[in-house]
C-alpha positions as MATLAB code, in Angstrom:
seq = 'XXXXXXXXXXXXXXXXXXXXXXXXXXXXXXXXXXXXXXXXXXXXXXXXXXXXXXXXXXXXXXXXXXXXXXXXXXXXXXXXXXXXXXXXXXXXXXXXXXXXXXXXXXXXXXXXXXXXXXXXXXXXXXXXXXXXXXXXXX';
ca = [
     -14.499   32.924   16.755;
     -15.143   30.230   14.117;
     -12.442   27.534   13.800;
     -11.589   28.406   10.224;
     -11.352   32.180   10.904;
      -9.189   31.405   14.003;
      -6.958   29.085   12.028;
      -6.457   31.742    9.309;
      -5.522   34.463   11.689;
      -3.140   32.064   13.519;
      -1.629   31.129   10.208;
      -1.230   34.738    9.172;
       0.398   35.586   12.438;
       2.710   32.530   12.193;
       3.586   33.429    8.604;
       4.620   36.929    9.638;
       6.651   35.561   12.604;
       8.324   33.076   10.298;
       9.065   35.690    7.699;
      10.903   37.733   10.370;
      12.866   34.632   11.550;
      13.756   33.898    7.856;
      14.996   37.454    7.386;
      17.140   37.155   10.616;
      18.505   33.841    9.420;
      19.369   35.208    6.020;
      21.288   38.068    7.777;
      23.166   35.441    9.856;
      23.960   33.504    6.840;
      25.132   36.525    4.925;
      27.480   37.433    7.815;
      28.762   33.822    7.936;
      29.277   33.828    4.119;
      31.057   37.194    4.286;
      33.359   35.853    7.093;
      34.086   32.653    4.991;
      34.973   34.768    1.922;
      37.174   37.028    4.086;
      38.907   33.898    5.402;
      39.550   32.718    1.798;
      40.988   36.096    0.841;
      43.250   36.186    3.913;
      44.431   32.656    2.929;
      43.336   31.487    6.324;
      43.028   27.797    6.757;
      39.655   26.496    5.498;
      36.860   25.909    7.865;
      36.746   22.298    9.009;
      33.550   20.164    8.386;
      32.894   20.068   12.106;
      33.215   23.815   12.422;
      30.860   24.314    9.495;
      28.346   21.912   11.018;
      28.655   23.668   14.266;
      28.136   27.017   12.656;
      25.017   25.900   10.786;
      23.766   24.134   13.940;
      24.145   27.312   15.873;
      22.087   29.223   13.395;
      19.296   26.701   13.230;
      19.437   25.524   16.911;
      17.418   28.432   18.286;
      14.732   28.250   15.610;
      14.025   24.545   15.109;
      12.818   23.707   18.639;
      10.403   26.605   18.592;
       9.116   25.750   15.137;
       8.646   22.094   16.178;
       6.776   23.127   19.296;
       4.476   25.374   17.257;
       3.948   22.575   14.717;
       3.108   20.076   17.513;
       0.771   22.597   19.164;
      -0.967   23.346   15.882;
      -1.319   19.636   15.239;
      -2.675   19.015   18.698;
      -5.212   21.802   18.271;
      -6.394   20.472   14.870;
      -6.629   16.920   16.096;
      -8.780   18.124   18.998;
     -11.000   20.031   16.651;
     -11.323   17.121   14.254;
     -12.168   14.741   17.207;
     -14.817   17.196   18.290;
     -16.262   17.477   14.825;
     -16.128   13.681   14.315;
     -17.896   13.223   17.746;
     -20.752   15.500   16.525;
     -20.860   13.920   13.033;
     -20.768   10.196   13.874;
     -24.216   10.035   15.472;
     -25.670   12.037   12.624;
     -24.128    9.708   10.022;
     -25.429    6.712   11.894;
     -28.937    8.119   11.980;
     -28.772    8.981    8.261;
     -27.552    5.511    7.340;
     -30.200    3.927    9.573;
     -32.840    6.107    7.914;
     -31.550    5.245    4.462;
     -31.635    1.550    5.176;
     -35.216    1.829    6.508;
     -36.247    3.761    3.395;
     -34.666    1.170    1.097;
     -36.403   -1.602    3.049;
     -39.817    0.127    2.723;
     -39.363    0.705   -0.929;
     -38.213   -2.925   -1.564;
     -41.164   -4.366    0.553;
     -43.703   -2.144   -1.319;
     -42.282   -3.019   -4.762;
     -42.081   -6.709   -3.828;
     -45.695   -6.697   -2.617;
     -46.689   -5.218   -5.987;
     -44.745   -7.696   -7.981;
     -46.014  -10.648   -5.951;
     -49.628   -9.640   -6.398;
     -50.238   -8.930   -2.740;
     -51.062   -5.368   -3.732;
     -52.276   -4.239   -7.160;
     -49.476   -2.757   -9.205;
     -51.207    0.539   -9.263;
     -51.525    0.652   -5.408;
     -47.861   -0.408   -5.066;
     -46.810    2.347   -7.415;
     -48.998    4.915   -5.512;
     -47.390    3.731   -2.240;
     -43.843    3.982   -3.765;
     -44.545    7.533   -4.952;
     -45.881    8.407   -1.538;
     -42.681    6.939    0.139;
     -40.501    9.035   -2.124;
     -42.558   12.252   -1.536;
     -42.343   11.768    2.277;
     -38.634   11.015    2.115;
     -37.932   14.071    0.011;
     -39.967   16.294    2.327;
     -38.407   14.944    5.504;
];
């Protein structure tokens, strides 16, 4: 399975899972909001800051570690894929750069020879055209 297709299917699956978790969290928050409103109506003492933090922490506690693990796992997978891609591309880029440097040197040498009179300008121009044709064909 290509990396891009795999990544898209994984992301779609993860989105579905996160949507379900979000719906569950919204339900939990709605129940907590309802309980808080009922508490206000009953003239019960207000919820302390610590209790509110504890309640919010309880809602998020079971979801954050899993989300962090998934994010780390996804990051590790993507880094590995990028490292593999880079390992394939670095030699190719080096060869391309080396080839380009060689081509530039040949063009410069031929043009220089024509300008210095070591070759006739017509012969130098013909050689330059040949170099370009060979480079475009290769």
